[in-house]
N, C-alpha and C positions, 0 to 999 in steps of 0.2 A: 378344222376348228372354226367356230364363229368369231367374227371380228372383235366382239366385245370380250371374248376370253382373253385375248392378248392385252387389252386395256386393264382388265382386272389383275392379271399377273404382274404387269408393270407397277401398278399401284401397290400391290403387296410387297414387291421388292423395294420400293421407295420408303414405305412406312417405317421399317426398322431403322433406316438411316436417320429419319427425323426423330424417332424415339431415342436413338443413341445420342443425338445431340443434346436432348433434354437431360438424359442420364449423365452425360459428360459434365454439363453445367451443375447438375445436382451434386456430383462427386467433388467438383471443384469447390463449391460453396461449403460442403460438409467438411472438407479437409482444411480449408483456410480460416474459417471463422473463429476458431479457438486458439490459434497460434499467437503467442505473445510477441509484441512488436516494441522492443525496448532498445534496439541498437541504433536507431536513427532519430535524432531530435534536432532538426534544423529550427532556427528561430522563426516562429510562425505567428501570423496574425489571423484571427478568426473574425470574419465580417458577417454580421447577421442583419439583413434588411428587414424592416418591419412596417406593416401597414394594418391598422385596425387591430382588433383583439381576436386572434385565432383561438380555436378550441384549445383548452388546457394551456393558455398562454403563460401563466406564471410558472407552471411545472416545466414547460419547455425551456423558458428563458433560464430558470434556475439550473437546468442540466448543463448549460454552457458555462456556468460558473464553477462547476465541479469536475472538470476534466483532469485526468491524471496525466498531465503534461507540463514539464517544467518551463516556466518563463514565457508562456504564450500571452499575446495581447488579445483582448476581447473588445471589439467595436460594434456597437449597434448604430443603425442609421435609419432615419425616417425622412419623409419629404417635408413635413412641417410640424411645428409644435402643437398645432391644433389636432393632430392625429391622436386618437385615444391611446395608442401604444406609447406615445412619448411620455406622458405622465406616469404610466405604470412602469416603464423602464427606469425612470428617475427614482421612483420609490424602491424598486427592487435593487438598484445600484446602491442606494443608501443602506439598505438592509443587508445585502449579501457581499458587497465588495470588500469590506474590512477583513473578513475571515475566509476569503475564497482563493482559488488557485491562480487566476490571471495576474500577470505582472502589472497590467494597466487595463482599465475599463473606461471606455469613452462612449458617449451618446451624441451622435452628430445629427444636424438638421441640414439636409442637402438642397432643399428648395425644389422647385418644379423643373422637371426635365422638358426639353424642347424638341429634340431630334431623335430620341431613343425612348425605350420604355422607362417608366419611372423606376423600376427595380434596377435596371442597368445604370441609369443615371446615378442612383444612390451608391451603387458599387464603385463607379468611376470616381465619385466624390471622395470615397474612402481611399481608393488607390492613389489619388493625388496627394494624400497626406502621409503615406508610408515613408519610412526612413530607409536609408541604404543598408542598414543592418538586417532588414527583414528578408529572409530567404524564400519563404513559402507563404502564399495566401490561401487560406481555406475559407469556404463559404457554407452557410447553412441557412435554411428557411426557418422562420419563427413558428411554424406549425409542426415541427418535429421535436421529439424528445430523444436525446442521445445518451448512450452509456458513457461511463467514465473513461473507457479506453478508445472511444470513437476517434478522437483526433490522432492518436498515435498510430492507429490502423490506417487512417486516411492518408497521412503523409508518407507512410512507409514505402509504397511503390515508387515514389519520386526519387529514391536513391539511385534508380537505374535510368540512365540517359534515354533509353528507348521509350520510356513512359512520359508522354507529354503532359498528361493529367491523370488524376485518380478520382474515382467517383463511387459513391454508394448508390442506393436507390430507395424509393419509398414503398411501403406496403400499407394500403388503406385498411385500418381496423374499424369496422362499423361501430359507431356510437349507438345506433339503433338498427335493429335487424329488419328494417323495411326492405321491400324488394329492390328499390333503386339503390340503396346503400350496399346491398349484397351484390348487385350487378357491378357497381363501381369497384368493389374489392376484387371480384373475379376478373374483370377486364384488366385491371392493373396487374394482377397476378400473372396473366398471360404474357404481358410485356416484360415483367420482372424476370420471368423464366428464361428469356433470351440472353440475359447477362451472364457472362462467364469469362473464361480465359480465351478471348476471341478478339479479332480485329474489328468485329462488328459492334463492339460496345460503344454506347453514346454516354456523354457526360450528363448527369442530372444535377441541376443547379442547387437543389436543396441540400446536397451533401457532396461537395467537390473540393479539390485542391489542385494548385498549379504553382510551380516555381515562378518567382517574380521575373527571373531572367528569361524563362521560356515565354511568359506572358508578353514581355517587351519584344523579344525576338520575333514572335509571331505577329506582332503589330496589333494585338488585341486592344491595346489602349486606344487605337484609332478605329478598329472595326466596331467596338462597342458603342462608339459615339453615334451610330445610326442603326443600332441593332435593337430588335424587340426582345429576343431570347438570349439570355446570358449563356445558357448551356449549349444550345444548338450552334450558336456562332462560335463558341469555344471548341466544340467538337469538330466543326467544319475546318477551323484553322489548324487544329492539331493534326487531323488526318491529312490535310493538304500538305503539311510539312513532312509527312511520312512517319509520324510518331503514333504511338498507341495510347488508347485510353484504358487504364487499368481498372477493372471492376473489383471492389473490395467488399466481399460478402459481410464482413463484420460491421460495415457501414450501411447496411440495409436497415432502414429506420421505420418505426411505426408512425403513421399519421392517423390520428383518431378523428374520423369525420363521419357525418351522415349527410345524405343528400336527397333531393327529390328527382323525379323523372326529368323535369325541366332543367334542373341544375346539372344532372348527369349528361343530358344531350348537349347542353351548351358547353360544358367542360370538355367532353369528348371531341366535339367538332373543333373547338379551339385548339386543343393539343395536337390533333392530326393536321389541322390547317397550318399551324406553325411549323410542323415537321415537313409538310409538303413544300413550303416555301424555303425553309432553312436547310433541310437535308432531303432533297427530292429522291435520292437513291434509297434512303431508309423508308420513305413513304411508299415507294413502289414495292420494296421488299415486303413490307407489312401487308400491302394490298394483295400480292400474289400468294403469300403464305396463308392469309386468312381465306382467300378464295379457294385455294387448294384444299384446305381442311374441310371446307363446306362441300365443295363439289365431289371430293372423293367419298365422303361419308354418305351424302344423300344421292349422289350419282350412282354409286354401287348398289344402294338400296333399290333405286329405280331399275337398274340392270337385273337385279335379282327377281323383281316382280315380272320384268319382261321375259326373263328366262323361264320362269314358272309358267307364265301365260302361253308361251310358245312351245312348251314342253322340250326345252333345250336338253341336249345330252348331258351337260354338266350342271344342271339346275341346282343340285345340292352344293356344288362348289360356289356358285354365285350367291347363294344364301349365306354361305360361311364368310364371304369377303366383307360385307358391311358389319357383320358381328365382330370380326377380327379388328377392323378399323375402329369401331366404337370402343373396344377394349384397349387398344393402343392409345387412343386419345384420352381415355379415362386414366390410363396408367400415367400419362404425362401430368394430368391434373393431380393425381395422388402424390407424385414426386414433388411438385412445387408446393403443395400444402404440407407435405411432410417436412421439407427443409425449412419452411418458415416457422414451423413449430420448434425447430432447433435454434434458429437465429433469434427468434423473439419469444422465448419460453414464457415470459411474464404475461404476454398478451394472448397466449394460446387459448386460455379459457374463454376469452371474449370473442374468439374467432371461430368457435365451433359451428355456428350457423353458416358463416361465410365459407368454411371449409366444405361442409356438406353441399352447399349450393354450387360450389365450383366443381366438385367431383361428379355430382349426378346431373348437373345441368350445363356442363361445359359446351354442349352442342347449341344450346339456346344463346349463350353469351357470345359464341362465335358469330352467330347471325347478327347480334346486336353490334358487335365490333365492326363487322363488315359494313353495316349501315352507317356507322359513324365515319368510317374511312371514306366511303362514297360521298357522304354529305360534305366532307371537307375538300372534295375535289373541285368545288365551285366557290368563287369569290375570293377576296383577299382582305376583308375587313373583319375585325373582332372587337369585342368589348372585354377588357381585362381590368378588374378592380376599379370599375367606374370610368375608365379612360378608353376612348375609341382609337384604334390603330388601323392603318392600312399597310400591309406588308408588300414591299416593292421587290425585294431580293433578299438573299441570305444576310446581306450586310447593310440593308437600307430599310428604314421604317419611317412612316409619317404619322404624326399625331393628328387626328381629325376631329376629336371632340373630347371634352372633359365633363 
């Protein structure tokens, strides 16, 4: 047999394992997202940091007032009163608070951060004001709209000691079906598909929860003082302590966004660079998985051409291999788009173009993702919401400009 025959066989044997992992996560999300979570109601505070006016700001903020959860506290926090979000939050509080579900609603002004990201500084400011009767801290970004049962699902895994934190994830729903926005949705979908019942889960700061006792025991009140990323530093501390991050499918939330190519490239590089510094193992995992999917698909296609050109004995087999790989990777795209239609049924009509784009052009988005990962391999500085940061380590960040 030719040497490349054994390479092709090895790839064929590995591909079902990869596809099975995607199917396993698909089944997990499908089984868990509709289960009622009514038996665990710790006293919880929901903290929402805000800066500027995100898309659908009023709708998103209103959803936090209407959670089906008894006695939760709702705190919003901005850096300064001059922030456009502050005035709108005050008006919404006046309008919504008297007839809403939260036991207490506060809007805090945290001031400028000095040694960590502004978002982390805002969260620490709120942490310093919680009382001893609070058992769980939940966090949400202002650019997401949550369902009424979101909080009950998010805190439910924390009843088990093995879970150090619980997290949902975002799904970008394009506000405009331009190519850059479709690419953003597809790239995010590839990452979201990795979430499941696994030790490899990471926390996403836009939809996460942790017990106050765990937060203190892990020293996150100190780690955050020099951190850029709230979620990656929290993931780092949780896993270092031997605990798990529970992914909660019902807390996968829609983020309605549109972007340009410049915005997409800047966002993608920033996210992967933060991951490279904050969780280098995760960055390398993403690098090799992406490289593998590209090399196997295009490499076997090249092998097929070579086998035909050299009149190899098993030329038909080599032609079949890239076709099989293409179908397997397409099946993975179909699974992730199918499950999001179940998790976010109200947004499904708005995602038809994004779904088609992911299913038929997954191979193109894999190339783009690899480019973004490689671009993040260099440098340590980013601009995030108008502030320049230099990332020193997973637990140390320096502000270099405003």
